[in-house]
N, C-alpha and C positions, 0 to 999 in steps of 0.2 A: 266128750259130748260137744258137738258143734251147734251153737245156738244162733240161728239166723232170724232174729226177731227183736225189734226194738221197742215193743210195747212193754212198759215197765212191769206190769203185773205178771206177764208170761215170762219175761226175762228173770224176774225175782224168783218165781216158783221153780223154774228149771235149775237155776243156779243154786238155790237153797237145797233142793233134793240131791243134786249132784254132789254138793259138798258133804252132805250127810252120808252119802254112799261112797265117799272118797273117790269120786270120778273127776278127772280134770275137765275143765270147760274152756272152750274157745269161742269168743264172740265174733260174729261175722256181720259186717255192715257195708252196704254199697251206696247208701245215700244218707243225708242228714235225716233226723227223725222229724215227726210232726212237732210243731206246726210249720216248720221250714219246708218239708217235703210236700205236704198237701196244700197248705194255705199260703205258701211262698213268703212266709215271714222271714225276717233277717236273723232271728235267733229264737231260742226256746226260753221259757220262764226259768228264773233262778232256782225255784223249788225243784224243777225237773232236772236241772243240772246236778243238784245235790243228790237226788235219788240215783241218777246214772252213776255218779261217782261212787256212791255207797255200794251199788251192785257190781259195777265193773271192776272195782278194786279187788273183788273176789274171783275174777276171771284169771286163768293162767296165762293166756295170750290172746292176740287178736289177729283177724284177717280183714283187711280193708281194701276197698277198690281204689282209693286215692290217698295221697299224703295229706290232703286237706281233711279227709274224714279221720285220719289218724290223729291229726292235730286237735280236731274237735273233741274226740272221745278220750284220747290217750295223753294229752299234753301234761296233765298234772300227775298221771299214774306212771308213765314211762315203762309200760309193760312191753315184753317182746311182741313184735308184730310182723306181719307179712303183707306186702302189697300185691294184689292180684287185679290189675286194671281190666283185663278182658281175656276171655278164653273162647276159642273157636273150634268147632268140630269140622276140620278141613276135609274129612272124608266125605262129607255131604256133597262136596263140590267136585270130587274126583270123577272124571269121565263125562262131565256136563259140557256139552258142546253148544256153541252159539247157533241158534236156529234162524233161518231167514224170516224177516218181518216185513209186513206190508208197508210199515212206516217206522222210522226210528223213534225211539222214545227215551226220555230221561225218566228215572224212576225213584220215587221215595217209597220206602218200606218201613212201616212202624205202626204205632197205635193211633197216631194223629191226635194225641192229647196236647192241645195248644200250649198249655203251661209248660210243657216239656219239649215239644217239637213244634215250633211256630212255622208250619208249612206255608202260612199266608205270606211269609217273607220270600219264600221260593217262588210262589205264584206271581207275586208282584215283580220279582226280578225277571222271571221268564217273560212276562208281558212286555218288558222293555226291549227284548231282543227277538221275540217270536216272529215278527214280520221279516226279519233278516234271515231267519232259518225256517222257512215254511215246511220243510220236510221233517221237522222234529216236533213231536207232541210231548206232553207231560202226563205221566200216569202216577196216581197216588194210591198205594195199597195200605189198607188199614180200616178199622171200624171205630171212628170217633163217636163221642157222645152226641146226642141230638143237638145240644147247644153248640158244640164245636162244629158239627157238620153244617148246621145252618149258617154259621159265621163263614166257614170256608166256601160254601156255595155262593154266599153274597160277595165275597172277595173275587171269586171267579167271574161273576156277572159284572161287577164294578170294573174289572180289568178287561172286559170284553174278550174273555178267554174260553167261553163255553164250547167252542169248536176245536180248542187246542189242549185243554186241561180236563182230565177225566178221573173221577173218583172210582176206583175199581173195587173197593170194599175189602173184606177180609178174605184171605186165601189160606188153604191148608199148608202147614209147614213143609210138607213134602214138595210143594210146588215152588217154594221160595227160591231155591238155587237156580232153577231154569229161568224164572222171571228175571232175576237179577242178572244172570248171564246174558240174556237176550237184550238187555238195556244198552243204550248208547252211552249213557252217563248215569251214575248213581249219586243221589243228592240227599243231603240232610241239613237241617237248620235247627239250632237251639238258641233260645234267648239268653242274654247275659244276666242270669239270675243267681241268687244264692244257692238255689237247688242245683243248677247246672255246675256251679263252682265245685260242688262236692262229688258229683257223679262223673261218669265216663261214657261216651257214646258207644253202647254195646253193639250197635249195628255196624260199627267200623270194621270189626273183624270179618263179618260176612261180606261186606262190600269189598274188602281187600282180597278175599279168597277167590273172587270171580275173575280177576284180570281185567275188569272194567274200570275205567277212570272214575274216581270218587271226589266229590266236593262237599266239605263240611265247614261249620263255623268254628271260630277260635274261642272256645269256652272251656272252663275247667282246666284239666291238665293234659289235654290232647297233644300239645307241642312238646311234652316231655317224652313222648313215644313215637311220634311221626312228625315229619317236616313238610312244609309246603313245597310242592314241586319235586319231592324226593320219593315219597310213598303215596301221598294223596295230595289234594289241593285244599288249602285252608283260606277262609275269608273272614273278614270282620263280621261279627254278629249284628243282627238287627239293622242292617243297612242294605236294603234291596238294590240300590244302585251299585254298590260295591259288589254284591253278589251277581248282578247282571253283567258287570264288566268281566268277572271271572268266568261266567258262562260263555260270554262272547270269546274270551281268550281260548277256552278249552275247545269250543266248536271250531275255531279257526286254526288251532294248533293240535289237531286230534292225534296225529302220529306221535307227537311228543307225549301227549297224555297217555297213550297206549303203552309207551315204554315205561312211564312212571307206574302204571297199573301192573305191568308184568313184574317189575321189581318189587312192588307191594306184595305180590303173591309169595315171592321167595322170602321176603322179610317177615311176613306173617307166619309162614311155616317154621322159620327159625326162632321166632320169639313168642308167638301166641297160639300155636297149635296146642290142642288139648293134651297131647303127650308131653310136650316141653313144659307147659305151665303146671301140669299135674306133678311132674317130677320135682319141680322147684318147691311146690307146696308140700309134697311128701317129705322132702328133706327138712323143711322148716318144722313140720309136725314131729318128725322123728327126733329132732333135737329137743323137743319139748316134753317127750314122754320118758 
């Protein structure tokens, strides 16, 4: 039984009944629990740690997104675990060709939850170089909360970017591959928080699958799997000037960026394609049964 839920009551109930029925359980986690995940706290209360220890001690093994999450949940238990940082359905991008565009655009694709993706950092960075590259706009795809949307719109106005930065809203998942493929550059930005430390940028896989250059911030364990200037480009988080310098470099060295992006496609297929990742997870599970 795979349990992908960190609410203590649900975790306890399913673990308890599985043990009564003599079913092996595997706990899956891709982020820190509340209040770290939701309220961006640095840690969870001691009583909650004790309950997690009590319940997780009865799990047979774990699947985690990062080593940091493994350390958080599994440090005192030392149970068998498997790290699965990201998985990409590369078949979605097969046969997708770049379409002619009226104007080049850099693209962010996500939910625009500012506590997780601080797109205001990218907007500010783009404003520093936008005049130098008048043929490039910035499109943001996603559906933020009203509060986050209001803040993003204010940043756009404050940066005098109303004619260069456009919030496109949510799009159907079937449209995503083509939108990403048509982009001139794919961008993401995460703040350097405890939450980001435990997670992994899931959009990285889809960005790499396109063959379009990608720029991300250096948070969590991203550098354990990709290197700056080798598969993608990585920049210091929460520093719009550093981000702007990287944008300027990519725009002025675009042929180099394309070579990096093409290598990223090969690297992704070899390491994070759903077939490759599933085989590794299958082997891990087989050894636990």
